[in-house]
C-alpha positions in Angstrom: 282.2 135.2 -3.9 285.1 136.5 -2.2 287.0 133.9 -0.1 289.5 134.3 2.6 292.1 131.6 3.2 294.6 131.7 6.4 298.2 130.5 5.2 299.2 128.9 1.7 298.1 125.4 2.6 294.5 126.5 2.7 294.7 128.4 -0.1 296.0 125.4 -1.9 293.2 123.2 -0.8 290.5 125.5 -2.5 292.1 126.1 -6.1 289.5 124.3 -8.0 287.2 126.7 -6.8 289.1 129.7 -7.7 287.0 132.2 -10.1 288.1 132.3 -13.9 289.0 136.0 -13.3 290.0 137.7 -10.4 293.0 138.2 -8.1 294.6 137.2 -4.9 295.2 140.0 -2.4 297.3 139.1 0.8 298.2 140.3 4.4 301.0 140.7 5.1 303.2 141.0 1.6 303.8 137.7 0.5 307.7 136.7 1.1 308.9 133.5 1.7 308.9 133.9 5.5 305.0 134.9 5.3 303.5 132.8 2.7 302.7 129.7 5.2 300.9 132.0 7.5 299.4 134.7 5.6 295.9 135.8 5.0 294.9 135.2 1.0 291.7 136.8 -0.3 290.4 135.8 -3.6 288.3 138.2 -5.2 286.7 137.7 -8.3 286.6 140.4 -10.8 282.8 140.4 -11.4 282.6 141.4 -7.6 284.9 144.2 -7.6 282.7 147.4 -7.2 285.7 149.8 -7.7 289.6 150.2 -6.4 291.6 152.3 -3.9 295.3 153.1 -4.5 297.3 151.5 -1.8 300.4 150.2 -1.3 301.3 151.3 -5.1 298.6 149.0 -6.4 294.9 149.1 -6.8 292.8 147.5 -3.9 289.3 146.7 -4.2 287.1 148.7 -1.9 285.6 145.6 -0.3 289.1 145.3 1.0 290.6 148.7 1.4 292.1 150.0 4.3 293.0 146.8 5.8 296.6 146.4 4.9 296.2 144.2 1.7 298.7 143.9 -1.1 298.1 143.0 -4.7 299.7 139.6 -5.3 298.8 137.1 -8.3 295.6 136.8 -10.5 293.9 133.5 -9.0 293.8 131.7 -12.2 297.8 132.4 -12.7 298.2 130.6 -9.3 295.9 127.8 -9.9 297.6 127.1 -13.1 300.9 127.1 -11.5 299.6 124.5 -8.7 298.0 122.3 -11.3 301.2 122.3 -13.7 303.6 121.5 -10.7 301.0 118.7 -9.4 300.7 117.3 -13.1 304.5 116.6 -13.3 305.1 115.7 -9.6 301.9 114.3 -8.2 303.4 113.8 -4.7 304.7 117.2 -4.5 305.2 118.8 -1.1 303.8 122.3 -0.1 307.5 123.5 -0.2 307.8 122.5 -3.8 304.4 124.2 -4.6 305.6 127.4 -2.7 309.1 127.3 -4.6 307.1 126.9 -7.9 304.8 130.0 -7.6 307.8 131.9 -6.1 309.9 130.7 -9.1 306.7 131.8 -11.5 306.3 135.5 -9.6 310.0 136.1 -10.1 310.6 134.9 -13.5 306.9 135.2 -15.1 307.7 131.6 -16.5 306.6 127.8 -14.9 309.4 126.1 -13.3 310.8 122.9 -14.9 312.3 119.7 -13.4 
């Protein structure tokens, strides 16, 4: 089922419910200044009826025309957060955001 989350905190709270295959779309484009208040839509791959070419990428028909941007695969975001929390059980939300941006920039999990 496609789910909508308002802000990174809300998204983080539901990572255990992410689909095994799917993508996260955002509005507006994710940057450090927008991630805490952005709208995140988690779309399971099995529910995509087709794609529309928008903003340089494929956007599922279900959310096309609403200014969404393709972000990361849902299982990847889940893995980043789980990986970081296993190594830093008391990690703050800002540390999780740093870990996500590190992965997005370097295509690698953040160590330390």
